[in-house]
C-alpha distance (Angstrom), angle and dihedral (degrees) to the residues before:
residue distance angle dihedral
M1 . . .
G2 3.84 . .
A3 3.74 126.3 .
M4 3.79 119.3 -56.3
R5 3.77 126.6 -156.8
L6 3.81 137.4 -160.8
V7 3.80 117.2 -103.3
E8 3.81 93.1 -135.8
P9 3.84 96.8 -171.6
N10 3.81 90.9 59.3
L11 3.78 100.5 55.8
H12 3.75 139.6 49.0
R13 3.79 126.1 179.7
V14 3.77 125.4 -149.4
D15 3.80 124.8 -174.2
V16 3.80 112.9 -135.7
H17 3.79 109.8 -173.2
S18 3.80 104.6 -63.1
R19 3.78 94.1 -15.1
Q20 3.79 131.7 81.6
M21 3.83 119.2 -143.7
L22 3.76 125.3 -156.3
F23 3.82 113.2 -146.3
H24 3.79 104.6 -155.3
I25 3.80 101.3 -148.9
P26 3.83 100.1 -163.3
T27 3.81 92.3 58.1
S28 3.82 102.0 21.7
G29 3.81 83.8 -123.8
L30 3.82 122.3 151.4
F31 3.80 124.1 -145.4
E32 3.76 133.2 178.3
L33 3.80 110.8 -129.0
D34 3.75 117.4 -131.6
A35 3.80 122.1 -145.6
L36 3.80 94.2 -89.3
S37 3.81 93.9 49.5
R38 3.83 90.4 48.6
D39 3.79 91.8 49.7
L40 3.77 91.6 46.5
L41 3.76 94.8 50.6
A42 3.80 90.5 44.5
L43 3.81 88.1 55.7
F44 3.77 90.0 55.4
D45 3.82 89.6 48.6
R46 3.83 89.9 55.1
E47 3.77 100.5 39.3
G48 3.82 103.2 31.4
S49 3.82 90.7 -147.3
V50 3.77 125.0 34.4
D51 3.82 129.1 -152.6
E52 3.78 132.7 -179.2
T53 3.77 92.7 -84.5
A54 3.77 91.9 54.1
L55 3.82 91.0 48.6
Q56 3.79 89.6 57.2
T57 3.80 89.4 67.9
L58 3.81 87.2 70.4
E59 3.82 91.7 58.8
L60 3.80 89.0 83.0
R61 3.84 87.8 73.7
H62 3.80 105.8 17.9
S63 3.80 138.4 41.3
K64 3.81 119.6 -102.6
G65 3.82 90.7 -121.8
D66 3.79 93.3 52.1
I67 3.79 90.9 48.7
R68 3.80 91.8 52.0
D69 3.79 92.1 47.5
T70 3.77 92.2 50.6
V71 3.79 92.8 47.6
E72 3.79 89.0 51.9
E73 3.80 92.9 49.1
L74 3.78 91.4 51.2
R75 3.81 90.5 46.0
Q76 3.82 90.2 52.9
L77 3.80 88.6 51.3
E78 3.81 87.3 51.4
V79 3.78 90.1 -123.1
I80 3.80 89.6 119.2
E81 3.78 121.5 42.4
A82 3.79 114.1 -148.6
P83 3.82 122.9 -153.7
G84 3.75 109.6 -74.5
Q85 3.79 92.2 16.8
A86 3.79 115.6 115.8
V87 3.77 110.0 -162.6
Q88 3.78 114.9 -155.4
I89 3.80 112.0 -143.2
N90 3.79 99.1 -162.5
P91 3.79 129.8 21.8
D92 3.81 118.4 -101.4
P93 3.78 114.6 -91.9
V94 3.77 109.8 -90.4
K95 3.75 134.1 -149.6
I96 3.76 113.3 -117.3
K97 3.76 113.0 -135.4
R98 3.83 103.5 157.7
F99 3.78 134.7 42.4
P100 3.81 106.0 -155.3
L101 3.78 97.6 -160.7
T102 3.76 118.3 -168.2
T103 3.83 98.0 158.6
V104 3.77 132.5 51.9
V105 3.83 121.2 -175.0
L106 3.81 114.6 -151.1
N107 3.83 115.7 -156.0
V108 3.76 92.3 -151.8
N109 3.79 98.1 179.2
T110 3.81 134.9 7.7
G111 3.78 89.2 -156.1
C112 3.82 121.8 95.4
N113 3.81 129.5 -177.3
L114 3.79 89.6 -143.6
S115 3.79 129.7 65.0
C116 3.79 103.5 -152.8
T117 3.76 108.0 -171.2
Y118 3.80 96.7 -134.8
C119 3.81 98.9 44.2
Y120 3.83 111.6 143.7
K121 3.81 94.8 -160.5
E122 3.78 106.6 117.5
D123 3.79 93.9 -168.8
L124 3.82 94.0 49.7
T125 3.76 117.5 129.1
T126 3.81 141.0 159.2
P127 3.82 120.3 -71.6
S128 3.79 92.9 -104.8
K129 3.82 91.1 55.1
G130 3.78 96.2 37.9
Q131 3.80 116.3 132.9
K132 3.77 108.6 -140.0
M133 3.74 125.3 -154.1
A134 3.77 114.8 -112.9
L135 3.81 120.8 -124.9
N136 3.81 94.4 -117.1
T137 3.84 89.7 54.4
A138 3.79 91.1 51.8
L139 3.77 94.2 47.6
S140 3.82 91.3 46.6
S141 3.81 87.0 53.9
V142 3.80 90.8 53.5
E143 3.84 91.6 48.3
M144 3.81 89.6 49.0
L145 3.79 88.0 55.4
L146 3.80 91.6 52.6
K147 3.81 93.2 44.0
E148 3.77 93.6 53.7
S149 3.83 95.5 43.6
P150 3.80 111.6 25.6
G151 3.77 119.3 176.8
Q152 3.79 99.6 26.4
P153 3.84 116.0 146.8
R154 3.83 94.5 -137.4
Y155 3.79 136.8 24.7
N156 3.81 133.7 -175.7
V157 3.79 129.8 -140.7
V158 3.78 115.5 -169.5
F159 3.80 124.5 -165.2
F160 3.79 114.5 -150.0
G161 3.80 140.5 165.7
G162 3.01 157.3 105.0
E163 3.74 85.3 -44.9
P164 3.82 106.6 -24.1
L165 3.82 93.8 -158.9
S166 3.82 87.3 66.6
N167 3.79 87.8 74.4
M168 3.78 100.4 45.4
A169 3.76 92.9 143.9
L170 3.79 89.9 66.5
I171 3.80 93.7 42.3
R172 3.80 90.8 53.5
D173 3.78 93.0 49.5
V174 3.84 93.1 46.3
V175 3.80 92.3 49.1
G176 3.82 91.8 49.4
Y177 3.81 91.8 47.9
C178 3.79 93.4 47.0
E179 3.78 95.8 47.5
E180 3.79 89.8 56.4
R181 3.80 96.4 38.0
F182 3.80 97.8 49.1
A183 3.80 91.8 43.1
T184 3.80 89.5 61.8
L185 3.80 88.2 54.8
D186 3.82 93.2 48.4
A187 3.84 88.2 -120.5
D188 3.78 131.4 130.6
V189 3.78 122.3 -125.9
D190 3.77 127.1 -159.1
F191 3.80 124.1 -157.8
T192 3.80 123.7 -157.2
L193 3.78 137.1 169.2
T194 3.75 140.7 178.9
T195 3.77 116.1 -136.6
N196 3.80 141.0 176.4
A197 3.86 85.2 -135.9
T198 3.80 95.7 -134.5
L199 3.85 93.9 114.2
L200 3.77 96.5 48.7
T201 3.82 117.5 122.4
E202 3.78 130.2 179.0
K203 3.81 91.4 -106.8
L204 3.78 91.6 50.0
V205 3.78 93.9 47.2
D206 3.80 89.8 51.9
W207 3.83 89.9 52.1
L208 3.80 91.9 49.4
D209 3.77 89.5 48.1
E210 3.82 92.7 49.3
H211 3.81 91.1 53.2
R212 3.83 94.9 40.1
V213 3.78 93.8 -123.1
G214 3.80 106.4 175.8
I215 3.77 112.9 -127.0
T216 3.79 131.4 -153.6
V217 3.81 116.7 -179.7
S218 3.81 122.2 -151.5
M219 3.77 108.2 -136.0
D220 3.78 130.4 146.5
G221 3.80 104.7 -152.2
P222 3.79 136.7 -97.0
K223 3.81 119.6 11.7
A224 3.84 99.1 -90.1
M225 3.79 92.3 49.3
H226 3.81 97.6 41.1
D227 3.81 94.4 46.0
K228 3.81 93.5 51.3
N229 3.80 92.1 76.5
R230 3.83 111.1 0.3
I231 3.82 99.0 80.1
T232 3.77 138.8 147.7
V233 3.81 123.4 -102.9
G234 3.81 84.8 -97.7
G235 3.80 92.4 55.3
Q236 3.82 99.5 -105.3
G237 3.79 123.3 138.6
T238 3.85 116.1 -106.9
Y239 3.79 103.3 -158.1
D240 3.80 97.8 104.3
V241 3.80 94.4 51.7
V242 3.79 94.1 41.6
K243 3.83 92.2 49.3
R244 3.82 90.6 50.8
K245 3.83 91.8 48.2
V246 3.79 92.9 46.8
E247 3.78 92.5 51.3
M248 3.79 89.1 52.9
L249 3.82 91.8 45.8
L250 3.80 94.3 50.7
A251 3.81 91.0 46.4
R252 3.84 94.4 53.4
Y253 3.80 108.3 26.0
R254 3.81 114.6 84.2
S255 3.82 111.5 151.6
R256 3.85 99.2 86.7
P257 3.80 139.0 7.9
V258 3.83 113.2 -86.1
G259 3.75 115.5 -135.1
C260 3.78 133.2 -165.8
R261 3.79 126.2 -140.5
V262 3.81 116.8 -153.3
T263 3.79 123.1 -160.6
L264 3.77 112.4 -150.5
T265 3.79 114.6 -152.6
R266 3.78 137.1 167.1
G267 3.77 108.3 -50.7
I268 3.84 93.9 14.5
T269 3.79 106.1 92.0
D270 3.81 109.0 121.5
V271 3.79 96.8 114.2
E272 3.80 95.5 172.9
A273 3.82 95.9 51.2
I274 3.79 91.8 47.2
F275 3.78 92.2 47.6
D276 3.80 93.7 48.3
H277 3.78 91.7 51.7
L278 3.77 96.9 46.2
Y279 3.81 98.2 38.6
H280 3.77 105.9 30.6
E281 3.81 101.0 29.1
L282 3.84 104.5 31.4
G283 3.78 96.0 29.2
F284 3.83 107.0 -128.4
T285 3.80 111.6 167.4
E286 3.78 92.7 -133.8
V287 3.80 136.9 9.8
G288 3.79 123.9 -158.9
F289 3.79 129.5 -174.1
G290 3.82 128.8 -140.9
P291 3.81 114.2 -169.9
V292 3.81 114.7 -151.0
T293 3.79 108.8 -134.5
A294 3.82 104.8 144.7
G295 3.78 106.6 31.6
D296 3.78 122.6 148.9
I297 3.82 90.7 -112.7
A298 3.79 105.4 62.4
A299 3.80 93.2 -161.9
Y300 3.82 89.3 71.4
N301 3.78 97.6 48.4
L302 3.77 115.6 106.4
T303 3.79 114.3 -109.1
D304 3.78 119.3 -122.6
G305 3.79 90.2 -102.5
E306 3.79 91.9 49.4
L307 3.79 91.4 49.2
K308 3.80 89.1 55.2
E309 3.81 88.6 50.2
V310 3.80 90.2 52.2
F311 3.81 93.9 51.5
A312 3.79 91.4 45.1
G313 3.79 88.8 52.5
M314 3.78 91.0 48.6
Q315 3.75 90.3 53.5
R316 3.84 91.9 50.0
L317 3.77 88.5 49.9
G318 3.81 88.3 46.0
E319 3.80 89.8 57.1
R320 3.81 88.2 56.4
Y321 3.83 87.8 49.3
I322 3.82 90.2 53.0
D323 3.82 93.1 49.5
S324 3.82 89.8 50.2
A325 3.78 93.1 47.4
I326 3.81 92.4 50.7
A327 3.79 87.4 51.3
G328 3.81 89.9 51.4
R329 3.80 98.0 -105.3
S330 3.78 128.6 118.1
L331 3.81 117.1 -134.2
G332 3.78 110.4 -154.8
F333 3.78 97.9 -124.7
G334 3.83 101.7 143.2
N335 3.80 99.1 -162.6
M336 3.80 91.0 52.5
H337 3.78 92.0 45.6
Q338 3.82 90.6 54.5
L339 3.81 94.9 46.8
L340 3.82 92.8 50.1
T341 3.83 90.8 44.8
D342 3.81 90.7 55.4
M343 3.78 90.3 50.9
H344 3.79 96.0 43.0
E345 3.79 93.3 49.4
G346 3.83 92.8 39.5
N347 3.78 91.3 -124.3
K348 3.78 114.6 -166.8
K349 3.75 110.9 -166.5
L350 3.82 117.3 -164.3
L351 3.79 87.4 178.0
P352 3.81 128.2 37.4
C353 3.82 94.1 -117.4
G354 3.81 141.8 -16.2
A355 3.83 94.3 -86.6
G356 3.79 110.9 129.7
V357 3.79 94.5 13.6
G358 3.80 111.7 44.1
L359 3.82 96.2 9.4
L360 3.79 136.2 42.0
A361 3.79 130.6 171.5
V362 3.78 126.2 -136.9
D363 3.78 121.0 -151.4
H364 3.80 124.6 -144.0
Q365 3.82 91.5 -89.3
G366 3.79 94.2 50.7
G367 3.81 97.1 -100.7
I368 3.79 115.9 149.8
N369 3.81 115.0 -125.1
L370 3.76 132.3 -175.4
C371 3.82 89.9 -114.4
Q372 3.81 140.1 -28.0
R373 3.81 92.0 -81.4
F374 3.77 91.5 66.4
T375 3.78 99.9 52.0
G376 3.80 108.1 118.6
S377 3.84 93.0 14.7
D378 3.77 127.1 122.7
M379 3.80 91.7 -110.0
P380 3.82 108.2 116.3
L381 3.80 117.4 -106.4
F382 3.79 124.6 -107.2
G383 3.81 93.9 -134.4
D384 3.78 130.9 -69.5
V385 3.78 136.6 -93.8
D386 3.80 94.0 -104.6
H387 3.81 95.7 54.8
G388 3.78 99.5 24.8
I389 3.80 135.5 -124.9
D390 3.77 119.3 -26.5
K391 3.77 89.0 -127.7
P392 3.81 99.0 179.6
R393 3.80 91.8 53.9
L394 3.80 93.9 42.9
A395 3.79 91.2 46.9
E396 3.80 90.0 51.5
F397 3.78 90.1 53.7
V398 3.79 96.2 47.2
E399 3.80 92.7 44.7
A400 3.82 90.5 52.0
R401 3.81 90.3 54.6
L402 3.82 92.8 45.1
D403 3.80 90.8 57.3
R404 3.79 106.1 84.2
S405 3.75 96.7 174.6
G406 3.76 113.5 126.2
T407 3.82 93.1 12.1
G408 3.77 132.5 108.8
C409 3.79 87.7 -111.3
E410 3.80 94.2 63.0
T411 3.83 95.7 92.7
C412 3.83 101.3 8.2
R413 3.84 113.3 134.4
I414 3.84 92.6 -131.8
R415 3.82 95.0 45.1
N416 3.81 91.8 118.0
L417 3.78 95.4 48.1
C418 3.83 100.4 39.6
S419 3.84 100.8 24.8
G420 3.78 92.4 -168.7
G421 3.76 100.8 -48.3
C422 3.80 135.4 -98.1
Y423 3.81 118.0 -15.8
H424 3.77 92.6 -139.7
E425 3.80 91.9 51.2
S426 3.79 89.0 54.5
Y427 3.79 90.3 48.1
A428 3.79 92.6 49.2
K429 3.81 94.8 41.7
V430 3.81 103.3 42.0
G431 3.78 104.0 6.4
D432 3.83 93.9 -114.3
A433 3.80 122.2 92.3
T434 3.81 91.5 -164.8
Q435 3.80 91.7 65.7
P436 3.85 122.3 83.2
T437 3.76 119.5 -121.3
Y438 3.78 118.5 -122.2
H439 3.80 105.5 -179.8
Y440 3.82 97.1 106.9
C441 3.80 103.6 18.9
D442 3.82 93.6 125.4
L443 3.79 91.0 53.0
M444 3.76 92.0 48.8
R445 3.84 91.2 49.2
D446 3.77 88.8 51.0
W447 3.82 90.5 48.7
V448 3.80 91.0 52.1
D449 3.82 90.1 49.2
F450 3.78 87.6 53.4
G451 3.82 88.7 50.4
I452 3.82 91.6 51.3
A453 3.78 90.7 52.7
A454 3.79 91.8 44.5
Y455 3.80 92.5 50.2
S456 3.81 91.0 48.5
R457 3.76 93.7 49.9
I458 3.78 94.5 48.0
L459 3.80 92.7 44.6
H460 3.79 90.3 51.2
D461 3.81 97.3 46.2
N462 3.80 103.3 31.1
P463 3.81 112.9 8.4
S464 3.82 92.9 170.0
F465 3.81 89.3 69.1
F466 3.79 93.2 83.7
A467 3.80 95.1 53.1
T468 3.80 92.1 43.2
H469 3.81 101.7 42.4
V470 3.81 113.3 7.6
S471 3.78 105.5 46.4
P472 3.85 95.6 44.3
R473 3.81 90.4 53.3
R474 3.75 93.2 76.2
S475 3.79 94.3 56.9
A476 3.79 90.8 45.7
């Protein structure tokens, strides 16, 4: 046997108390290293390359047969490269022929009754100037979804804005149409929307509950934090009305868990205080945080120091999540849920999200956008619902993002969990959605390391937590 070497881009080790975990990057799998595996990898660390003679030094503690078996296991995992074996780090670039859509996002109104200072929506306007989507455009969007992906068991229709509840007439018609249309195909359809909650009424909540429309509320925490940025067109804070509406919503709505999405901007970084208010005091089922780092208005972007504060706060909140999980309880910290779900399911993401492949967004005029964040932007459209998807152009975009060669993602240890970050952040930061973003890679790598340790600790102390609380979350 000639000299072997470690395939460094395919493995990452994290110490968890007295144990060492191997994060297998190609599969997002997690393994606990036994004594032999640790000694073997330590040998590679010291020697760089290892031949038969070097392996014999391990025979003082381990049997020759066990050493060979472990070497073969690690070779099969492509963590060790044997002589003559050429391990490929990333898959070859592929040609995209199909776009298996399962989700269409309808931008039902550009108008919004709020004027949140940090809003990224480039087509946003006041309610009186709002451009509402016509019913025929919405139905054409649904038919495009079915045309591109016939025979799927489940589809998703998302209502977005502006404030989507400001076009309830359209939403009611689309829901009625879809419930009949998808029933004829023996397929399920899910409806979801994100709302600022100000337009909710008891009657409307009961209708949303009846049709199982999933609801996420945008809210930024206690009154002082929320009112800093989430204001009316006239400049007034909205916390009091939102809190009142949320309390009514959570008291009446029963069909699905209600989540809250928090936008963290400059000066708003206290993750724990925000979470405690929204989760423990108001009663949301889940709270997720979105840090603003590449918004169009630089004054609202988190500074480097603030971003570090945010991730430190997320880890402190993550420790509370771990304690709850070990005790058999689920703490509704959305970012932590998602990270552990990716690890538990072994998710391997070649792209950062489903935008452009499984999901497309339609603007009020019927233009096809990569996702809802791009409606109204200067980024060229990918077709329209009347003429269909511009598949050559969309394929060119997706193929460019799939090709990691020459990028910082090529050998990054979280390349299959992050995949270069949000398209819109790239577009806002560098003007090119095909390019990865790098401005908080180290913090993301540290966050994933925290997740690896968290997963290992929970799996060790309460393995039933994942079947009880993590897996059911996706269906909910």
